[in-house]
FIROVEX-682716 format. One line per 4 residues: number of its first residue (from 1); their letters; for each residue x, y negated, z of C-alpha. Coordinates in steps of 0.1 Angstrom, whole numbers. Each point is the difference from the previous one (the first is absolute). Layout:
residues N
NUM) a) X Y Z ~ ...
//
This chain:
residues 486
1) mhsl) -956 -350 573 ~ 31 -2 21 ~ 11 34 -14 ~ -6 -12 -35
5) anei) 21 -31 6 ~ 28 21 11 ~ -2 20 -32 ~ 4 -28 -23
9) psft) 37 -5 -2 ~ 6 36 -7 ~ -29 4 -25 ~ 13 -31 -19
13) anwf) 36 13 -1 ~ -13 34 -14 ~ -22 -16 -23 ~ 28 -19 -17
17) rycl) 19 32 -2 ~ -30 17 -17 ~ -3 -28 -25 ~ 36 0 -9
21) glfr) 0 37 -4 ~ -31 -1 -21 ~ 16 -27 -22 ~ 34 18 -4
25) atnr) -19 34 -9 ~ -26 -16 -24 ~ 30 -20 -18 ~ 19 31 -4
29) eiae) -28 19 -15 ~ -9 -30 -23 ~ 36 -5 -12 ~ 3 37 -8
33) fsds) -31 1 -19 ~ 4 -32 -17 ~ 36 10 -11 ~ -15 30 -19
37) cmig) -29 -22 -15 ~ 28 -27 -11 ~ 20 27 -17 ~ -31 13 -17
41) gqia) -8 -36 -10 ~ 35 -5 -16 ~ -4 31 -19 ~ -34 -9 -12
45) akaa) 10 -34 -11 ~ 28 14 -21 ~ -22 27 -15 ~ -27 -26 -8
49) rdnp) 24 -21 -18 ~ 13 27 -23 ~ -32 21 -2 ~ -30 -21 10
53) lsii) -33 16 12 ~ -30 -2 -21 ~ -31 -18 12 ~ -16 33 10
57) emle) 31 12 18 ~ 2 -33 18 ~ -38 2 11 ~ 6 35 12
61) vmqh) 30 -12 22 ~ -18 -28 15 ~ -31 22 6 ~ 24 26 18
65) yqsl) 17 -29 19 ~ -34 -12 10 ~ -10 34 14 ~ 33 4 20
69) mfkg) -5 -34 15 ~ -34 9 11 ~ 10 35 13 ~ 30 -15 18
73) tmga) -19 -28 15 ~ -28 22 12 ~ 25 24 14 ~ 17 -27 19
77) sekm) -32 -15 12 ~ -13 34 14 ~ 33 6 17 ~ 2 -34 16
81) igyv) -36 1 13 ~ 5 33 16 ~ 33 -11 14 ~ -13 -32 14
85) sdqv) -30 18 15 ~ 21 26 18 ~ 23 -29 13 ~ -29 -22 12
89) qaas) -14 31 19 ~ 32 7 15 ~ 7 -35 10 ~ -36 -4 16
93) sayi) 6 29 22 ~ 33 -15 10 ~ -17 -33 7 ~ -25 16 22
97) ntvf) 25 21 19 ~ 20 -34 6 ~ -29 -20 12 ~ -17 25 21
101) ggkg) 28 22 10 ~ -11 31 -18 ~ 21 30 -7 ~ 22 1 -33
105) etls) 22 -23 -16 ~ -2 -37 5 ~ 1 -26 -26 ~ 38 -7 2
109) efmr) 6 39 0 ~ -22 3 -31 ~ 19 -28 -17 ~ 32 14 8
113) read) -9 33 -13 ~ -11 -15 -33 ~ 31 -22 -2 ~ 20 34 3
117) vmea) -19 17 -27 ~ 5 -29 -25 ~ 36 -4 9 ~ 4 38 -8
121) vanf) -17 -5 -34 ~ 22 -29 -7 ~ 31 19 9 ~ -11 33 -18
125) neqi) 27 -6 -28 ~ 26 10 27 ~ -16 34 2 ~ -1 3 -38
129) ekik) 37 -6 -3 ~ 9 23 29 ~ -19 30 -17 ~ 22 -1 -31
133) defg) 25 26 16 ~ -28 25 7 ~ -22 -6 -31 ~ 4 21 -31
137) fhfn) 26 20 -14 ~ 37 -7 9 ~ 18 20 -27 ~ 34 -9 13
141) trgy) -6 21 31 ~ 6 37 5 ~ -38 8 -4 ~ 3 -3 -38
145) elvh) 21 15 -28 ~ 3 -12 -35 ~ -7 28 -23 ~ -2 -15 -34
149) etds) -4 -32 -19 ~ -11 -12 -34 ~ 4 -35 -17 ~ -31 -12 20
153) flmy) -5 25 30 ~ 17 11 30 ~ -11 33 15 ~ 7 7 37
157) qvlp) -8 30 21 ~ -20 -9 33 ~ 14 21 27 ~ -19 9 31
161) trdd) 2 -22 30 ~ -9 28 25 ~ 31 19 13 ~ -19 33 0
165) vtvr) -9 -1 -37 ~ 21 9 -30 ~ -7 -1 -35 ~ -16 33 -14
169) ddlk) 10 12 -33 ~ -31 23 -2 ~ -22 -30 -2 ~ -12 -19 -31
173) pmll) 21 -33 -6 ~ -18 -33 -4 ~ 9 -33 -14 ~ -16 -31 14
177) vspy) -8 -28 -25 ~ -9 -36 13 ~ -18 -27 -17 ~ 22 -25 -18
181) mlgv) -14 -31 15 ~ -3 12 37 ~ 33 14 2 ~ 13 32 13
185) hils) 3 -8 38 ~ -36 5 6 ~ 5 37 -2 ~ 23 -2 30
189) flpg) -21 -24 21 ~ 15 5 35 ~ 18 34 0 ~ 12 -6 36
193) egks) -35 -4 12 ~ -13 32 -18 ~ -17 -21 -27 ~ 17 9 -32
197) yaha) -18 18 -29 ~ 32 12 -14 ~ 15 13 32 ~ -34 19 7
201) fane) 10 23 -29 ~ 37 0 8 ~ -9 9 37 ~ -18 31 -11
205) gipt) 32 13 -18 ~ -13 -8 -33 ~ 27 -10 -26 ~ -11 -37 -4
209) yvrv) 14 -25 -24 ~ -9 -36 -8 ~ 5 -19 -32 ~ 13 -34 6
213) vkdi) -1 -29 -28 ~ 34 -18 -2 ~ 0 -37 6 ~ -18 -17 -29
217) mtne) 17 -33 7 ~ 34 14 -9 ~ -7 31 -22 ~ -10 -10 -36
221) vvqt) -11 34 -8 ~ -27 -1 27 ~ -11 -34 -13 ~ -7 14 -34
225) mtpe) -14 34 11 ~ -31 14 -19 ~ -23 28 11 ~ 18 23 -23
229) ddcm) 34 -7 17 ~ -17 6 33 ~ -12 33 -13 ~ 33 13 -14
233) qtle) 22 -12 30 ~ -25 15 25 ~ 0 32 -20 ~ 37 1 3
237) lctk) -3 -4 40 ~ -28 30 -1 ~ 24 21 -21 ~ 29 -5 24
241) lkek) -23 10 28 ~ -12 32 -18 ~ 37 10 -5 ~ 9 -5 35
245) hnrk) -29 19 14 ~ -7 23 -28 ~ -38 -6 1 ~ -25 -26 -13
249) itln) -5 -31 21 ~ -29 -21 11 ~ -2 -38 -11 ~ -15 -20 29
253) gtcq) -10 -36 -10 ~ -17 -28 19 ~ -21 -28 -14 ~ 14 -11 -34
257) ggyi) 27 27 5 ~ -27 27 -1 ~ -15 -13 -31 ~ 36 1 -17
261) clmn) 4 36 12 ~ -33 9 -16 ~ 11 -16 -33 ~ 33 19 0
265) llsg) -15 32 7 ~ -26 -5 -29 ~ 29 -6 -24 ~ 4 37 0
269) kykn) 39 -4 6 ~ -1 13 36 ~ -18 33 -5 ~ 34 18 7
273) vcds) 9 -19 30 ~ -31 -11 19 ~ -33 18 7 ~ -15 -21 31
277) litn) -11 -35 2 ~ -8 -19 32 ~ -14 -36 -2 ~ -9 -23 29
281) vapi) -25 -30 -7 ~ 10 0 -38 ~ -22 -21 -22 ~ -9 26 -26
285) dgtc) -25 -22 -15 ~ 4 -36 10 ~ -33 -11 -15 ~ -17 15 30
289) sdai) 17 -24 23 ~ -20 -31 -5 ~ 22 -21 21 ~ 29 3 -26
293) sgmp) -18 6 -31 ~ -21 -29 4 ~ 30 -24 -1 ~ 4 -21 -32
297) nlhh) 18 17 -28 ~ 29 -24 -8 ~ 30 2 -23 ~ 28 20 15
301) dfvt) 23 -32 1 ~ -22 -14 27 ~ 18 24 25 ~ 34 -1 -18
305) ttlp) 34 -12 15 ~ 31 -2 -20 ~ 32 12 19 ~ 35 -12 -6
309) sgns) 6 28 -25 ~ -28 -14 -23 ~ -22 29 6 ~ -36 -7 10
313) vang) -15 20 30 ~ -34 -2 16 ~ 3 -22 31 ~ -5 21 32
317) ylls) -10 -30 21 ~ -27 -9 -24 ~ -13 35 -2 ~ 2 4 36
321) lgmr) -22 -32 3 ~ -26 15 -23 ~ -2 28 23 ~ -6 -23 28
325) fvai) -27 -17 -19 ~ -19 32 0 ~ -4 -4 37 ~ 0 -37 3
329) dret) -26 1 27 ~ 26 15 22 ~ 31 -16 -15 ~ -6 -38 5
333) plvk) 25 -14 23 ~ -24 -9 29 ~ -15 34 -1 ~ 33 18 3
337) vldq) 10 -22 30 ~ -33 7 18 ~ 3 37 -9 ~ 36 1 14
341) aslq) -13 -18 32 ~ -26 26 5 ~ 25 27 -3 ~ 24 -15 25
345) rstd) -27 -7 24 ~ -15 36 -2 ~ 36 15 3 ~ 10 -22 30
349) lnpg) 27 -15 -22 ~ 14 32 -11 ~ -14 9 -34 ~ 27 26 -6
353) ktva) 26 5 -28 ~ -26 13 -26 ~ -16 -35 -4 ~ 35 -16 -5
357) alfr) 10 26 -26 ~ -32 -4 -20 ~ 5 -37 0 ~ 36 4 -12
361) wllk) -10 23 -29 ~ -27 -24 -10 ~ 23 -31 2 ~ 35 14 -8
365) ervh) -4 29 -24 ~ -13 -17 -30 ~ 19 7 -32 ~ -1 -9 -36
369) lpla) -13 26 -26 ~ 12 9 -35 ~ -24 -17 -22 ~ -9 31 -19
373) ianm) -8 18 32 ~ -21 -30 12 ~ -19 0 -33 ~ -8 37 1
377) sslt) -14 -5 36 ~ -21 -29 -11 ~ -15 19 -28 ~ -12 27 23
381) fqep) -21 -25 19 ~ -14 -13 -32 ~ -10 30 -19 ~ -19 31 15
385) iged) 9 35 -6 ~ -15 14 -31 ~ -29 24 0 ~ 22 29 -9
389) gtlp) 25 -9 29 ~ 24 -20 -22 ~ 20 -25 19 ~ 1 -36 -14
393) vtlf) 37 1 -3 ~ 22 21 -21 ~ 36 15 4 ~ 22 4 -33
397) dkpl) -30 -11 -20 ~ -20 29 10 ~ -33 2 20 ~ -1 13 35
401) kigd) -30 22 10 ~ -6 7 38 ~ -14 34 -10 ~ 34 12 -13
405) lkkf) 13 3 34 ~ -16 36 1 ~ 17 8 -32 ~ 33 -11 13
409) gvhw) -6 21 32 ~ 0 -30 24 ~ -22 0 33 ~ -10 -35 12
413) hmny) -4 -8 37 ~ -16 -35 0 ~ -3 -21 32 ~ -21 -30 3
417) alrd) -12 -25 27 ~ -36 -6 8 ~ 5 -35 12 ~ 22 -11 -28
421) dlvt) -10 -32 -17 ~ 28 -1 -24 ~ 1 36 -14 ~ -36 10 7
425) ppsa) -9 38 4 ~ -17 0 -35 ~ 32 -14 -14 ~ 22 25 16
429) maga) -24 30 -7 ~ -6 -10 -36 ~ 21 28 -14 ~ -18 27 18
433) rfld) -29 4 -24 ~ 22 12 -27 ~ 13 29 18 ~ -14 30 17
437) estf) 4 8 36 ~ 28 23 -4 ~ 21 -27 -14 ~ -4 -26 26
441) eavp) -11 -8 36 ~ -10 -35 13 ~ 5 -10 36 ~ -18 -31 15
445) ypag) 20 -19 27 ~ -23 -22 23 ~ 22 -30 -1 ~ 14 -26 -23
449) hvai) 25 -4 -28 ~ 33 6 17 ~ -12 20 32 ~ 13 35 -13
453) ltsp) 33 -15 -2 ~ 0 -21 32 ~ -18 24 23 ~ 8 37 -17
457) yskk) -8 17 34 ~ -33 -15 6 ~ -19 24 24 ~ -32 -1 -22
461) spin) 18 5 -34 ~ 37 11 2 ~ 19 5 -31 ~ 18 30 15
465) grfk) -33 20 11 ~ -37 7 -8 ~ -28 -21 10 ~ -38 -4 -5
469) dkeg) -21 -29 -14 ~ -33 -10 15 ~ -19 28 -18 ~ 24 27 14
473) keyr) 17 6 -32 ~ 37 9 4 ~ 30 -15 -18 ~ 37 4 1
477) gpvt) 27 -28 1 ~ 26 -3 -28 ~ 27 15 23 ~ -20 31 7
481) yqle) -8 2 -37 ~ 37 -1 -8 ~ 8 26 27 ~ -26 23 -16
485) aa) 9 -6 -35 ~ 11 31 -18
//
């Protein structure tokens, strides 16, 4: 008992450190989450004033809210029970070691370690800010060259970061297309750490280009852009690349960007400039994703923000909040804090740059969307693909049929993630049933939604090589696909 008495002052001091760290971390997460909710509440209040919900719509919203509350509460409860159980077990071992002089950490050492962990969680924002110079594209550096621009887009060439690699003119050029809402920088996650989807192509000598949407806050043309505008301006970029390299190119779209690439190709306007399509976790049929398609269908003005120009756009913060609601059992503030604590503990307070970069992307890269683009995307999650392969959206008032890819001479390389709860495998694979195996190849990645972007050189499934699934079937990654393209 004398040993226990000697431990009390240190234990108490570290207990206060732990509590303060927990309060700081939790308050930060609550403030961040609440801010998005309040933005959503302000938009909804204005929308309800101008265009009130019907009784049926109101009931749907209340029912959905109830299910979210239940899912979030259950997720937080399960996480809290597991966390407290682990803490009690570790604290009991430390208590026994202290009282009976056993080997292992004492009670004060246990409390000091946990206090260090929680303080690291509370201070994690510092790591998020520090990573900004390494995260994403930095187009003002010598690693990129501006090749062309349209009213809404800038097109940069991504140059190799490896000194022993030069761009090869004999290889097929490729244009990367990012999703509007998630921004372009996720395609160049941490190039200095070898974790960049874009640079994985460039470092093989492939002529690699990326389409960048101009700042929607200052560019009125972007604010009012339609899918038809996207189609014609992207066609201009593709035509420029074909003229430069004297051969047809590959369009490579991620998530919503993949769907837009598919739409553009099905318009028939690209048959002279593009003959290959790569999509990554693209929601080809959003109705196959119950998490998103199950959301209440509200008037578009419930996600609308009016900019100083007077143009209405879809609010990126609110759309991002909607995506977080999909995984509400993992996105409540308490769960996020406890998850970060587990990560800090398991890595000895050194979780690495990847986690900081991922948080930066999730928290800092949210942008508004042109309203017409947002409405188009919303429709793809509300209406399924037709029995004949016709998409629920149109371009230039003409239907878009997936089967026409073969007529236009386009080969489709589709990547999907097996553990993706946002764009589920059936959603990403929905177009395959309208094509024969000579026109497409589907590649499963044993990970989540953005793993192909944040871990492109995974040992089990590298995008620049070949790998096998559990059944022994062999697949090739998109970089290998591009290298072997005719």
